[in-house]
N, C-alpha and C positions, 0 to 999 in steps of 0.2 A: 290250375293245378289241371285239368284236362286235359289239355295242352299239353301236354307233360309227359307224361303217360304216349299219347298215345302218334307212337310210329306214323300208322300209316295216314295220318292227316299232317301230323309235321312237313313228313313227305310233298302231297299235295299244295299248299302251305307256302314251302319250298317251288318248287316248281313257276307253279303263280306270280314269284317273284315278290310271294306279302308276309318273310318270313326272314326279319332283317336281323344279320351277322348280335346283332347286342343281343334279340331277343331270344336268342338262339340259346347261344351265349348262358345268361337268365331257367329258361329251362334245361339242362344241361344238369347246373348245381338244382336244382329239383329232385327233376329224380332219380340223382347221387342221393344227396343227404335224406329224402323222405318226408321231405316237409316246401312248404314256402314258409317265405318269413314279409311284413311287409313293417318294417322301420319306420312311417310318418314318412310318407313316399302319398299316399293317399291323400292322405288327413295330419296339418301337424298334431302330433299329441298322441298322435293316437298308433299303436304298437295288432299290429296281427299275424300271429298263426294260421297257418291250411298243413294236413293232413289228407293222404289221401287213405281213401276204405274204400278197401275190394272185398268182393262177393265172386269164387272161386274166382280164381282171380283175378275176374275182371272188377277195374277200375269204376265203380255205381253210383261213389259220390265225394261231398268232401268238408273233412268237420272245423270248428273252427272255432281261434274265439278268441277277442280284443278287446283292449283296453288303454288305462291313460299311459303313455310310454315310462315315467315317471313309476309308477306297479307291475308296466310291463316289461322288462328291457331288453332286450334279448337274449341275454347271456340264462333270463330265467325264460327266456319261451326257445331260447334252446333249448334246452330241459327236458322241462314243458312237453317237451315233439318226444325227444331218447325213451321219457316213460308212456306217454301213448302210443309210439309205437314200437315200446317192450312191448305191452300192452295187448297189440291184436294182434304179433300176430304166436 
């Protein structure tokens, strides 16, 4: 989450050759959508949502929820992301 919103860190990692094109595309999707999803990537049958928390325009934390993939479907997580992001603004 933090890397998606930190252009200076991304630039540093890119210059050092430590930022793959695939990861950079994924980070761009996270930044553009305003949230990150993990759909059974870390663990089978576990889906997660992370949203950034800003204070005075600076990313200071991330909040997340995780649960069984059968309960927290991708469409449900995307809905929650929209609700959380709307409430935060």
